[in-house]
C-alpha positions as CSV (number, residue, x, y, z in Angstrom):
1,M,33.5,-54.5,-6.6
2,I,33.4,-50.6,-6.4
3,E,30.1,-49.0,-5.7
4,P,29.0,-46.2,-8.1
5,T,29.2,-42.7,-6.7
6,P,25.6,-41.1,-6.7
7,E,25.4,-38.2,-9.1
8,V,25.2,-34.6,-7.3
9,L,22.9,-32.5,-9.4
10,M,23.7,-28.7,-8.9
11,L,20.6,-26.6,-8.9
12,N,20.6,-22.9,-10.1
13,I,17.2,-21.6,-9.1
14,P,16.5,-18.5,-11.2
15,T,16.4,-15.2,-9.4
16,R,15.3,-11.5,-9.9
17,R,16.2,-8.4,-8.2
18,P,14.3,-7.6,-5.0
19,I,13.4,-4.1,-6.2
20,L,10.0,-3.7,-4.3
21,T,11.7,-4.8,-1.1
22,Y,14.0,-2.2,-1.2
23,I,11.2,0.2,-2.4
24,L,9.1,-0.7,0.7
25,L,12.0,-0.2,3.1
26,A,12.8,3.2,2.0
27,I,9.1,4.1,2.3
28,I,8.7,2.9,5.9
29,V,12.0,4.5,6.9
30,G,11.1,7.6,4.9
31,I,7.8,7.9,6.5
32,F,9.2,7.1,10.1
33,G,11.8,9.9,9.5
34,V,8.9,12.4,8.5
35,Q,7.2,11.3,11.9
36,L,10.4,12.0,13.8
37,V,10.7,15.5,12.4
38,Y,7.0,16.3,12.8
39,A,7.3,15.2,16.4
40,Q,10.4,17.4,17.2
41,A,8.7,20.4,15.5
42,N,5.7,20.0,17.9
43,Y,7.4,18.9,20.9
44,P,6.2,18.4,23.7
45,R,3.0,17.4,22.3
46,P,2.6,13.7,21.7
47,E,2.9,12.4,18.3
48,P,-0.8,12.1,16.9
49,I,-0.1,8.5,15.5
50,T,-3.8,8.1,15.0
51,G,-3.7,11.1,12.5
52,W,-1.0,9.3,10.4
53,G,-3.3,6.4,9.5
54,A,-2.9,4.0,12.3
55,L,-5.4,1.2,12.5
56,N,-7.9,2.6,15.0
57,Y,-10.9,0.5,15.7
58,A,-13.5,3.3,16.3
59,R,-12.2,5.4,13.3
60,V,-12.4,2.3,10.9
61,V,-15.9,0.8,12.1
62,F,-17.8,3.9,13.1
63,A,-16.2,6.8,10.9
64,G,-15.7,4.6,8.0
65,E,-12.0,5.4,7.5
66,H,-11.5,2.0,5.8
67,Y,-8.2,3.0,4.3
68,R,-6.5,2.7,7.9
69,L,-6.4,-1.2,7.1
70,F,-3.8,-0.4,4.6
71,T,-2.0,2.7,5.8
72,A,-1.2,1.1,9.3
73,M,1.1,-1.2,7.4
74,F,3.6,1.8,6.9
75,L,3.7,3.0,10.4
76,H,5.7,2.2,13.4
77,A,5.6,2.9,17.1
78,G,9.2,3.7,17.4
79,E,12.8,3.1,16.6
80,V,13.2,-0.5,17.8
81,H,9.5,-1.5,16.1
82,L,11.1,0.0,12.9
83,L,14.4,-1.8,13.4
84,F,13.0,-5.1,14.0
85,N,10.5,-4.9,11.2
86,G,12.9,-3.5,8.8
87,L,15.5,-6.1,9.2
88,A,12.8,-8.8,8.9
89,L,11.8,-7.3,5.6
90,W,15.4,-6.8,4.6
91,V,16.2,-10.7,5.1
92,F,12.7,-12.5,4.0
93,G,11.7,-9.9,1.7
94,R,14.8,-10.1,-0.6
95,S,14.6,-14.0,-0.3
96,V,11.0,-14.3,-1.3
97,E,10.8,-11.7,-4.1
98,S,14.0,-12.9,-5.6
99,I,12.7,-16.3,-6.0
100,F,8.9,-15.4,-6.5
101,G,9.4,-12.5,-8.7
102,T,8.0,-8.8,-7.7
103,A,4.4,-9.5,-8.8
104,R,3.8,-12.5,-6.4
105,F,5.9,-11.0,-3.7
106,A,3.5,-7.7,-4.0
107,L,0.3,-9.9,-3.8
108,I,1.5,-11.9,-0.7
109,Y,2.8,-8.8,1.0
110,F,-0.1,-6.7,0.7
111,L,-3.0,-9.4,0.6
112,G,-1.3,-10.8,3.7
113,G,-0.9,-7.6,5.3
114,L,-4.5,-6.8,4.7
115,T,-5.6,-10.2,6.1
116,G,-3.3,-9.2,9.3
117,S,-5.1,-5.9,9.6
118,L,-8.6,-7.4,9.2
119,A,-7.5,-10.0,11.9
120,S,-6.4,-7.2,14.3
121,L,-9.5,-4.9,13.8
122,F,-11.9,-7.9,14.5
123,F,-10.2,-9.5,17.5
124,T,-7.9,-6.8,19.0
125,R,-10.3,-3.8,18.5
126,G,-7.8,-1.2,19.8
127,L,-4.8,0.8,18.1
128,S,-2.3,-0.9,16.1
129,V,0.5,0.0,13.6
130,G,3.3,-1.8,11.7
131,A,4.3,-3.7,8.8
132,S,4.4,-7.0,10.8
133,G,1.3,-8.5,9.4
134,A,2.8,-8.1,6.0
135,I,6.1,-9.3,6.9
136,F,4.7,-12.4,8.7
137,A,3.1,-13.2,5.5
138,I,6.4,-13.1,3.5
139,F,8.0,-15.0,6.5
140,G,5.1,-17.7,6.0
141,A,5.5,-17.7,2.3
142,E,9.5,-18.6,2.9
143,M,8.5,-21.4,5.0
144,V,6.0,-22.8,2.3
145,F,8.8,-22.3,-0.2
146,L,11.2,-24.4,1.7
147,Y,8.5,-27.3,2.5
148,R,7.2,-27.7,-1.1
149,N,10.7,-27.7,-2.6
150,R,12.4,-29.8,0.2
151,E,13.3,-32.8,-2.0
152,L,14.9,-30.4,-4.7
153,L,16.8,-28.4,-2.1
154,G,18.0,-31.0,0.3
155,R,18.9,-31.1,3.8
156,A,19.9,-27.5,4.1
157,A,16.2,-26.5,3.3
158,R,14.8,-28.9,5.9
159,E,17.0,-27.6,8.6
160,Q,16.3,-23.9,7.6
161,L,12.6,-24.8,7.8
162,Q,13.0,-26.1,11.2
163,S,14.8,-22.9,12.4
164,L,12.0,-20.7,10.7
165,I,9.4,-22.8,12.8
166,A,11.3,-22.3,16.1
167,L,11.6,-18.5,15.1
168,A,7.8,-18.1,14.5
169,L,6.9,-19.9,17.8
170,L,9.3,-17.7,19.7
171,N,7.8,-14.6,18.1
172,F,4.2,-15.7,18.8
173,G,5.3,-16.7,22.5
174,L,6.8,-13.2,22.8
175,G,3.3,-11.6,21.7
176,I,1.4,-13.7,24.2
177,F,4.1,-12.6,27.0
178,T,3.2,-8.8,26.2
179,Q,-0.4,-9.5,26.4
180,V,-0.3,-11.2,29.7
181,M,2.4,-9.1,31.3
182,P,2.2,-5.3,31.9
183,T,4.5,-3.9,29.2
184,A,4.8,-0.5,27.7
185,V,3.6,-1.7,24.3
186,A,1.7,-5.1,23.5
187,I,2.6,-7.0,20.4
188,D,-0.6,-7.6,18.2
189,N,-0.4,-11.4,17.7
190,W,-3.8,-11.2,15.7
191,A,-2.2,-9.1,13.1
192,H,1.0,-11.5,12.9
193,G,-1.3,-14.5,12.8
194,G,-3.6,-13.3,10.2
195,G,-0.6,-12.1,8.0
196,F,1.2,-15.4,8.9
197,A,-1.8,-17.5,7.7
198,G,-2.6,-15.4,4.7
199,G,1.1,-15.8,3.4
200,I,1.0,-19.5,3.7
201,I,-2.3,-19.8,2.0
202,L,-1.4,-17.5,-0.8
203,A,2.3,-19.1,-1.1
204,W,0.8,-22.6,-1.1
205,F,-1.3,-21.9,-4.4
206,I,0.8,-18.9,-6.2
207,G,4.4,-19.3,-4.7
208,A,7.2,-20.8,-6.5
209,H,7.2,-24.6,-7.0
210,F,10.2,-25.9,-8.8
211,R,10.3,-29.2,-10.7
212,L,12.8,-31.0,-12.9
213,E,11.7,-31.6,-16.6
214,A,13.7,-33.2,-19.3
215,D,15.7,-30.8,-21.7
216,S,18.3,-32.3,-24.1
217,S,19.7,-28.8,-24.8
218,L,20.6,-28.2,-21.0
219,F,22.4,-31.4,-20.0
220,G,19.3,-33.3,-19.8
221,A,17.1,-31.3,-17.3
222,R,16.0,-27.8,-16.3
223,L,14.1,-26.3,-13.5
224,V,10.5,-25.4,-14.3
225,D,8.2,-23.2,-12.0
226,A,4.8,-25.2,-11.8
227,C,3.2,-22.3,-10.0
228,R,3.9,-19.3,-12.6
229,L,1.6,-16.5,-11.9
230,S,0.2,-16.8,-15.6
231,K,-1.1,-20.3,-14.3
232,T,-2.3,-19.3,-10.7
233,W,-3.5,-15.7,-10.8
234,Y,-6.9,-16.6,-10.6
235,F,-6.5,-17.9,-7.0
236,A,-4.9,-14.4,-6.0
237,A,-8.1,-12.9,-7.5
238,L,-10.4,-15.4,-5.6
239,Y,-8.3,-14.7,-2.2
240,A,-8.7,-10.8,-2.8
241,A,-12.4,-11.1,-3.6
242,G,-12.9,-13.3,-0.4
243,L,-10.8,-11.0,1.7
244,A,-13.1,-8.2,0.4
245,V,-16.3,-10.2,1.5
246,L,-14.8,-10.9,5.0
247,T,-14.0,-7.2,5.4
248,V,-17.6,-6.1,4.5
249,Y,-18.7,-8.7,7.1
250,A,-16.6,-7.8,9.6
251,L,-17.4,-4.1,9.3
252,N,-21.2,-4.9,9.3
253,A,-20.9,-7.2,12.4
254,L,-18.8,-4.7,14.5
255,G,-20.8,-1.8,13.5
256,G,-24.1,-3.3,14.1
């Protein structure tokens, strides 16, 4: 007796061009290029990174320069810092934006990045720059996508998720190392953790979650995104409102 061979279903997840990822990469590289030109023109004076919009605790809390929570996401402390963040944005940004779409990617990137900035402000209370908080947000979103769609995507997705968990643990471990050992630059784990948590929360409620639905015109089934932004926009709005409330609370608590 011959056992029937299990049917293999080929899934083609709809994707879009990751335009915003390319724009963000161009912006952060362009800003860093301007910083280098400025530094060379004013050599040997040190580059005033605070003046460019770095997340400076005293300036934000006591001088009311709240915009630094946002502008710090576009600045980097050096070539290596920019290289690692740019590479991570290239890899995870393209992946998340192509599947989630530009609108959801933008919400996760910027709201997650602001969550990281707020965590850094409240717990680090120093000087911080970098797109890492926002990048950790889309990193977390990638992990949520793989987990929630693991049944459809199969073993490869589960293996990739395990690899991403290991990478996250490695990054946080490296951040702890730079905090306890004397190094030239300390990694801001609070910014990373805040962005990572924000990305996971947002992606869980507004990220792409596909399911199969019957469709006689397409050989019996089609992939449908159950979390389209038209259905889940209210959660992004609630998250943004909650983040605004937390920011006001943090500023009042720190300034008082």
